[in-house]
C-alpha positions as CSV (number, residue, x, y, z in Angstrom):
1,M,-2.9,46.5,80.2
2,G,-3.6,42.9,80.7
3,V,-5.0,40.4,78.2
4,S,-8.7,41.1,79.2
5,D,-8.2,44.5,78.4
6,I,-6.9,43.9,75.0
7,L,-9.7,41.7,74.1
8,Y,-11.9,44.3,75.6
9,Y,-10.8,47.0,73.3
10,A,-10.7,45.0,70.7
11,I,-14.3,44.8,70.5
12,H,-15.0,48.0,72.1
13,V,-13.0,50.2,69.6
14,Q,-14.7,53.6,70.5
15,E,-13.6,53.2,74.0
16,L,-10.2,52.4,73.2
17,K,-10.1,55.6,70.8
18,S,-11.4,57.7,74.1
19,L,-9.0,56.3,76.1
20,L,-5.9,57.4,74.1
21,Q,-7.8,60.9,73.1
22,W,-7.4,61.7,76.7
23,Q,-3.9,60.6,77.1
24,T,-2.9,62.2,74.0
25,W,-4.7,65.6,73.8
26,H,-5.8,66.5,77.2
27,N,-3.9,69.8,78.5
28,P,-3.9,70.6,82.1
29,V,-5.2,74.3,82.6
30,H,-2.8,74.6,85.1
31,Q,-0.2,72.2,86.4
32,R,1.4,71.3,89.5
33,D,5.2,72.0,89.7
34,P,6.4,69.4,92.7
35,E,10.1,70.6,92.3
36,K,8.7,74.0,93.9
37,E,6.7,72.3,96.9
38,S,8.7,71.5,100.2
39,V,9.0,67.9,101.4
40,S,6.3,67.9,103.4
41,L,3.8,69.0,100.7
42,R,5.0,66.5,98.4
43,I,3.8,63.6,100.9
44,C,0.6,65.4,101.3
45,F,0.1,65.0,97.1
46,D,1.4,61.5,97.7
47,F,-1.3,60.9,100.1
48,L,-3.8,62.5,97.6
49,D,-2.8,60.1,95.0
50,K,-3.4,57.1,97.3
51,T,-6.9,58.2,99.0
52,S,-8.5,59.5,95.8
53,R,-7.7,58.5,92.4
54,S,-11.0,60.0,90.9
55,F,-10.2,63.7,92.7
56,S,-6.6,63.7,92.9
57,T,-6.1,64.7,88.9
58,V,-8.6,67.0,89.2
59,I,-7.4,68.5,92.4
60,Q,-3.8,68.9,90.9
61,E,-5.0,70.7,87.7
62,L,-6.7,73.3,89.8
63,H,-5.9,77.3,89.8
64,P,-2.6,77.6,91.8
65,E,-4.4,79.9,94.3
66,L,-6.7,77.1,95.3
67,L,-4.5,74.0,94.6
68,V,-3.2,73.4,98.2
69,P,-6.2,74.6,100.1
70,I,-8.2,72.3,98.2
71,A,-5.7,69.3,98.3
72,L,-5.5,69.9,102.1
73,F,-9.5,70.2,102.8
74,Y,-9.8,67.0,100.9
75,L,-7.1,65.0,103.0
76,I,-8.4,66.7,106.4
77,L,-12.1,65.4,105.4
78,R,-10.8,62.1,104.3
79,G,-8.9,61.9,108.1
80,L,-12.1,62.5,109.6
81,D,-13.9,60.0,107.3
82,T,-11.3,57.3,108.2
83,I,-11.9,57.7,111.9
84,E,-16.0,57.6,111.4
85,D,-15.8,54.7,109.1
86,D,-13.7,52.8,111.4
87,M,-16.1,50.5,113.6
88,T,-13.1,49.3,115.8
89,I,-12.9,52.3,117.6
90,P,-15.3,52.4,120.6
91,I,-17.7,55.5,120.7
92,E,-16.2,56.6,123.7
93,K,-12.8,57.4,121.7
94,K,-14.4,58.3,118.4
95,D,-17.0,60.8,119.8
96,P,-14.5,63.6,120.7
97,L,-12.1,62.8,118.0
98,L,-14.6,63.5,115.4
99,R,-16.3,66.7,117.2
100,E,-12.5,68.4,118.0
101,F,-11.1,67.2,114.8
102,H,-11.3,70.9,113.7
103,K,-9.3,72.0,116.2
104,I,-6.6,69.2,115.9
105,T,-6.0,70.5,112.2
106,E,-3.9,73.3,113.8
107,K,-2.3,71.2,116.0
108,E,1.7,70.7,115.3
109,G,2.8,67.5,115.1
110,W,-0.6,65.8,115.8
111,S,-1.0,62.1,114.4
112,F,-3.3,59.1,115.2
113,N,-2.4,55.5,115.0
114,G,-5.4,54.2,116.8
115,N,-7.2,52.9,113.6
116,G,-7.9,49.2,112.9
117,P,-5.1,47.4,111.0
118,D,-7.2,46.8,107.9
119,E,-8.6,50.2,107.8
120,K,-7.3,51.4,104.1
121,D,-6.3,55.0,104.9
122,R,-4.8,54.5,108.3
123,E,-1.4,55.9,107.1
124,L,-3.0,59.0,106.5
125,L,-3.8,59.3,109.9
126,V,-0.6,57.8,111.1
127,Q,1.6,60.8,109.4
128,F,-1.0,63.3,109.6
129,H,1.6,65.8,111.1
130,Y,2.5,66.6,107.1
131,V,-0.9,67.6,106.6
132,T,-1.0,69.9,109.6
133,E,2.2,71.4,108.7
134,E,0.9,72.4,105.7
135,Y,-2.3,73.6,106.7
136,R,-1.1,76.1,109.1
137,K,0.7,78.2,105.9
138,V,-2.6,78.3,104.3
139,K,-4.0,81.8,103.8
140,P,-6.4,82.6,107.1
141,V,-9.6,83.3,105.2
142,Y,-9.4,79.8,103.6
143,R,-8.3,78.1,107.0
144,E,-11.5,80.0,108.6
145,I,-13.8,78.5,105.9
146,I,-12.2,74.6,106.2
147,N,-12.4,74.7,109.9
148,D,-16.1,75.5,109.9
149,I,-16.9,72.9,107.5
150,T,-15.1,70.2,109.7
151,R,-16.5,71.2,112.7
152,Q,-20.2,71.0,111.1
153,M,-19.4,67.5,109.5
154,G,-17.4,66.4,112.5
155,N,-20.6,67.0,114.9
156,G,-23.0,65.4,112.2
157,M,-20.7,62.2,112.1
158,A,-20.4,62.1,115.8
159,E,-24.8,62.1,115.9
160,F,-24.8,59.5,113.2
161,S,-22.0,57.6,115.0
162,K,-23.8,57.6,118.5
163,K,-26.8,56.2,116.7
164,A,-24.8,53.3,115.7
165,A,-23.5,52.4,118.8
166,E,-26.7,52.6,120.4
167,G,-28.1,49.8,118.1
168,A,-29.3,51.6,115.1
169,I,-28.7,49.8,111.9
170,G,-28.4,51.8,108.9
171,V,-30.6,54.7,108.0
172,D,-34.4,54.9,108.7
173,T,-36.1,57.6,107.1
174,V,-35.5,59.5,103.9
175,K,-35.2,62.7,105.9
176,D,-32.3,60.9,107.7
177,Y,-30.6,59.8,104.8
178,D,-30.7,63.4,103.3
179,M,-29.4,64.6,106.9
180,Y,-26.6,62.1,106.4
181,C,-25.8,62.9,102.7
182,Y,-25.7,66.7,103.9
183,Y,-23.2,66.2,106.4
184,V,-20.8,63.9,104.4
185,A,-21.1,65.8,101.0
186,G,-23.7,68.7,101.1
187,L,-21.4,70.5,103.5
188,V,-18.3,69.9,101.2
189,G,-20.4,71.6,98.3
190,N,-20.7,74.9,100.8
191,G,-17.5,74.8,101.7
192,L,-15.9,74.6,98.1
193,T,-18.3,77.1,96.8
194,Q,-16.8,79.5,99.5
195,L,-13.4,78.7,98.5
196,F,-14.4,79.4,94.9
197,V,-16.3,82.7,95.6
198,E,-13.5,83.9,98.2
199,S,-10.7,83.4,95.5
200,G,-12.4,85.3,92.9
201,L,-12.9,82.1,90.8
202,A,-16.6,81.6,90.7
203,N,-19.7,84.4,90.3
204,P,-20.4,85.6,94.1
205,A,-23.8,85.1,93.4
206,L,-23.4,81.4,94.2
207,K,-22.7,82.0,97.8
208,D,-26.1,83.0,98.4
209,R,-27.5,79.8,96.7
210,E,-27.0,77.3,99.5
211,E,-29.8,75.0,97.8
212,L,-27.4,74.6,94.3
213,Q,-24.4,73.8,96.4
214,T,-25.9,71.4,98.7
215,S,-27.8,69.5,95.6
216,T,-24.3,69.3,93.9
217,G,-23.0,67.4,96.8
218,L,-26.1,65.4,97.4
219,F,-26.4,64.5,94.0
220,L,-22.6,62.9,93.9
221,Q,-22.8,61.3,97.6
222,K,-26.2,59.6,96.7
223,T,-25.1,58.2,93.4
224,N,-22.2,56.9,95.1
225,I,-24.3,55.4,97.8
226,I,-26.6,53.7,95.2
227,R,-23.8,52.3,93.0
228,D,-21.8,51.2,96.1
229,I,-24.6,48.9,97.8
230,K,-23.2,45.7,97.3
231,E,-19.7,46.8,98.7
232,D,-21.3,48.6,101.7
233,W,-23.4,45.4,102.4
234,D,-20.5,43.2,102.5
235,D,-18.9,45.3,105.0
236,S,-21.8,45.4,107.3
237,R,-22.9,49.0,106.5
238,R,-26.4,50.0,104.9
239,F,-27.0,53.7,103.6
240,W,-30.2,52.9,101.7
241,P,-33.1,54.2,103.9
242,R,-35.4,51.8,105.4
243,E,-38.4,54.3,104.5
244,V,-38.0,53.0,101.1
245,W,-36.4,49.3,100.9
246,S,-39.3,48.3,103.3
247,K,-41.7,49.2,100.2
248,Y,-40.0,46.1,98.2
249,V,-38.8,43.6,100.6
250,D,-39.2,42.5,104.4
251,D,-35.8,42.5,105.0
252,F,-32.6,44.6,103.6
253,E,-30.8,41.2,102.5
254,D,-33.7,40.2,100.6
255,L,-32.5,42.7,98.1
256,F,-29.6,40.3,97.0
257,K,-31.9,37.2,96.7
258,P,-32.4,36.1,92.9
259,E,-35.9,35.5,93.4
260,N,-36.5,39.3,94.8
261,Q,-34.6,40.8,91.5
262,E,-37.8,42.8,90.1
263,S,-38.6,44.1,93.7
264,A,-35.1,45.0,93.8
265,L,-34.8,46.8,90.7
266,N,-38.0,48.8,91.5
267,C,-36.3,49.5,94.8
268,S,-33.4,50.9,93.1
269,S,-35.5,53.1,90.6
270,E,-36.8,54.8,93.5
271,M,-33.2,55.4,94.7
272,V,-32.1,56.9,91.4
273,L,-35.2,59.2,91.4
274,N,-34.5,60.5,94.7
275,S,-30.8,61.5,93.5
276,L,-32.0,62.3,89.8
277,N,-34.0,65.3,91.3
278,H,-31.0,67.0,92.1
279,A,-29.5,66.8,88.5
280,D,-30.9,70.2,86.8
281,Q,-30.0,72.0,90.0
282,C,-26.1,70.8,89.3
283,L,-26.3,72.4,86.0
284,F,-27.4,75.3,87.4
285,Y,-24.5,75.4,89.9
286,L,-22.0,74.7,87.1
287,A,-23.0,77.8,85.2
288,G,-21.8,80.1,88.3
289,L,-18.2,78.8,87.7
290,K,-16.1,81.1,85.9
291,E,-12.6,79.7,85.9
292,Q,-11.8,76.5,83.7
293,S,-9.7,74.5,86.1
294,V,-12.5,75.2,88.9
295,F,-15.3,74.4,86.0
296,N,-13.3,71.0,85.5
297,F,-13.2,69.9,89.2
298,A,-16.8,70.4,89.5
299,A,-18.1,69.0,86.2
300,I,-16.0,65.8,85.9
301,P,-17.5,64.3,88.9
302,T,-20.9,65.5,88.3
303,S,-21.0,64.2,84.8
304,M,-19.7,61.0,86.2
305,A,-22.4,60.8,88.5
306,V,-25.2,61.1,85.6
307,A,-23.4,58.4,83.8
308,T,-23.3,56.1,86.7
309,L,-27.0,56.8,87.4
310,A,-27.6,55.2,84.0
311,L,-25.4,52.3,84.4
312,V,-27.0,51.2,87.7
313,F,-30.4,52.1,86.7
314,R,-32.7,48.9,86.4
315,N,-29.3,47.0,86.4
316,P,-29.5,43.8,88.4
317,N,-25.7,43.2,88.2
318,M,-25.3,46.1,90.9
319,F,-26.8,43.8,93.5
320,K,-24.0,40.9,92.8
321,K,-21.0,43.3,92.3
322,N,-19.7,46.6,92.7
323,I,-20.6,48.0,89.2
324,K,-18.2,51.0,87.3
325,I,-18.3,52.9,84.4
326,T,-15.5,51.9,82.1
327,K,-12.1,53.3,81.7
328,G,-12.9,54.3,78.1
329,S,-16.4,55.6,78.9
330,A,-14.7,57.8,81.6
331,C,-12.3,59.3,79.5
332,R,-15.0,60.3,77.0
333,I,-16.9,61.9,79.7
334,M,-13.8,63.7,80.8
335,L,-13.0,65.0,77.4
336,D,-16.5,66.4,77.2
337,S,-16.7,67.6,80.6
338,T,-13.4,69.7,80.6
339,Q,-14.7,71.9,77.5
340,N,-17.8,74.2,78.5
341,L,-21.5,74.0,79.9
342,R,-23.1,73.0,76.6
343,K,-20.8,69.8,76.5
344,V,-21.8,69.0,80.0
345,C,-25.4,69.4,79.3
346,E,-25.1,67.0,76.4
347,V,-23.1,64.7,78.6
348,F,-26.5,64.9,80.8
349,R,-29.0,64.8,78.1
350,T,-27.2,61.5,76.9
351,Y,-27.4,59.5,80.0
352,V,-30.8,60.7,81.2
353,R,-32.2,59.6,78.0
354,Q,-30.3,56.3,78.5
355,I,-32.1,56.0,81.8
356,H,-35.8,57.0,79.9
357,K,-35.2,54.5,77.3
358,K,-34.7,52.0,80.2
359,N,-37.6,52.9,82.2
360,T,-40.7,50.6,82.1
361,P,-44.6,51.0,83.0
362,K,-43.9,47.9,85.1
363,D,-41.8,50.0,87.7
364,P,-44.0,51.9,90.2
365,N,-42.0,54.9,89.7
366,F,-42.3,55.0,86.0
367,L,-44.3,58.0,86.0
368,K,-42.1,60.1,88.5
369,I,-38.8,59.2,86.5
370,S,-40.1,60.3,83.4
371,I,-41.2,63.3,84.9
372,A,-37.6,63.9,86.4
373,C,-36.3,63.1,83.0
374,G,-38.3,65.4,81.5
375,K,-37.3,68.1,84.1
376,V,-33.5,68.0,83.2
377,E,-34.1,68.2,79.3
378,Q,-36.3,71.1,79.7
379,F,-33.9,72.8,82.1
380,I,-31.3,72.0,79.2
381,E,-33.5,73.3,76.5
382,S,-33.9,76.6,78.5
383,I,-30.6,77.8,78.4
384,F,-29.4,75.9,75.1
385,P,-32.4,75.7,72.8
386,S,-32.0,72.9,70.4
387,Q,-33.9,75.5,67.9
388,D,-31.8,78.2,66.6
389,P,-33.9,81.6,66.7
390,K,-31.4,83.0,63.7
391,A,-32.1,80.0,61.5
392,L,-35.6,80.0,62.0
393,A,-35.9,84.0,61.2
394,G,-34.2,83.0,58.2
395,G,-36.1,80.3,56.9
396,T,-33.3,77.9,57.0
397,K,-33.1,74.4,58.9
398,K,-30.0,72.8,60.3
399,E,-29.2,69.5,58.4
400,L,-29.2,66.4,60.6
401,D,-27.0,63.8,60.0
402,P,-28.6,60.2,59.8
403,K,-28.0,58.8,63.0
404,E,-29.5,61.9,65.0
405,I,-32.4,61.7,62.5
406,Q,-32.6,58.1,63.4
407,E,-32.3,59.0,67.2
408,R,-34.9,61.5,67.1
409,E,-37.1,59.3,65.3
410,E,-36.7,56.5,68.2
411,A,-37.1,59.3,71.0
412,K,-40.5,60.1,69.5
413,R,-41.8,56.7,69.1
414,D,-40.7,55.8,72.5
415,T,-42.3,58.8,74.3
416,S,-45.5,58.1,72.2
417,K,-45.7,54.7,73.4
418,K,-44.9,55.7,76.9
419,S,-47.3,58.7,76.8
420,I,-50.3,56.3,75.5
421,G,-49.5,53.7,78.3
422,T,-49.4,56.7,81.0
423,A,-52.8,58.4,79.6
424,W,-54.5,54.7,79.9
425,L,-53.0,54.2,83.7
426,L,-54.7,57.6,84.4
427,G,-58.0,56.5,83.2
428,A,-58.2,57.5,79.2
429,R,-61.0,55.9,77.6
430,F,-59.8,55.0,74.4
431,D,-62.7,53.0,73.6
432,V,-64.9,55.8,73.7
433,A,-62.9,58.1,71.6
434,A,-62.5,54.8,68.8
435,K,-66.3,55.0,68.9
436,E,-67.0,58.3,68.3
437,L,-64.3,58.5,65.4
438,T,-66.0,55.6,63.8
439,Q,-69.3,57.4,63.6
440,G,-67.6,60.1,61.9
441,R,-67.2,62.8,64.6
442,F,-63.8,64.0,64.4
443,S,-63.9,67.8,65.3
444,R,-63.5,68.8,69.1
445,P,-67.1,68.8,70.6
446,D,-68.4,71.8,72.3
447,S,-69.0,71.9,76.0
448,D,-72.7,70.5,76.1
449,T,-71.8,67.9,73.7
450,A,-68.9,66.8,75.5
451,R,-70.8,66.1,78.8
452,T,-73.3,64.3,77.0
453,I,-70.5,62.0,75.7
454,V,-69.3,61.4,79.4
455,N,-72.8,60.5,80.6
456,R,-73.4,58.3,78.1
457,Y,-70.1,56.2,78.5
458,D,-69.8,56.9,82.6
459,R,-70.2,53.7,84.6
460,G,-69.4,55.3,87.9
461,E,-65.8,53.5,87.9
462,L,-64.3,56.7,89.5
């Protein structure tokens, strides 16, 4: 821990507490035993650590039945992604590599040293023969699932790479954006779900709910794309669809100019809205995961994603640098997300309310974002009601602590203000209401009286 970290945690004591709690109290449901592994498998796990700090930990705590298949699944897709990302590989060479990669995984001794020297994961492909060696030992039923997903993803990546080679810059439409995210993440959700169900560690009904599988993958991928806008732009990549950003600026690079900050924030709000629309389906998906380590595997990145959306929402810093959740906050989220669905719903509720609180009527997406936040809260309320039916029946009330009472009162006031503003924007005539009240008319008028009032004040604006 450096000096800057010490100073940071001296001020943010709660985050330091969460960091220490995670390191002290977290007990993995399952623990990998390297002593029982072959040399080649240990090398594979070393590559897992090097290529993904975020996923490596949760993968290595998976149920033994899925530990190796999912670790190798990740490395295979990382290898595929490393080829697709590398702009130094000509399309004539890249296209067949992407389309045939699902067959390569079965080839003994296969490796690839054609990546550019600066490609960060090139060493994985240089030593890919360790992955293929271990992959051939995986159960055939799991290999069949992984091969099918790799084939579909490789073909999808090849199509987008071909468009890029033909001069297309970035993603054009929202439909293209959804399709790209489906190929690079939605398919991963489909494949993982098949592995969960085939191993008996998830509800079989999930296999028939492809929209839930896909939404979870899209939620994670879209959130990463929003967060990484500055990093991607610096690397000459652009994933935000033209159909969205062209509403706010003339050229994509204008999003990064200080004079366009308000337009850029409104644009990012629409991107957050697009991702947030998948949130309730992610919670629905998590409800189908039976085994604790599998639940943790899906819940942690999903909770991190909703926290990231709250972080980037109307945050001008995202256009200046790559911003991320602090380590202390991440540990708090991981502690809550490795318990049960109720706790994960509480995490979602917390960060959705942060988004709602930062929402502003000046944003053209204000009303839609408010509705999206309400949709998530409504879903949570439907499965975990805030009112206890037994307590209501017995006439008793749950006693709230002062902090919770204050938060609820603030939420009520915030909602009331925004509701009045929304009603005014939609054409509510508060001047009419005030005049009728001053004349002593407090009761609800009948239909004829109401029509008379409307005709009296109507000026034909609409």
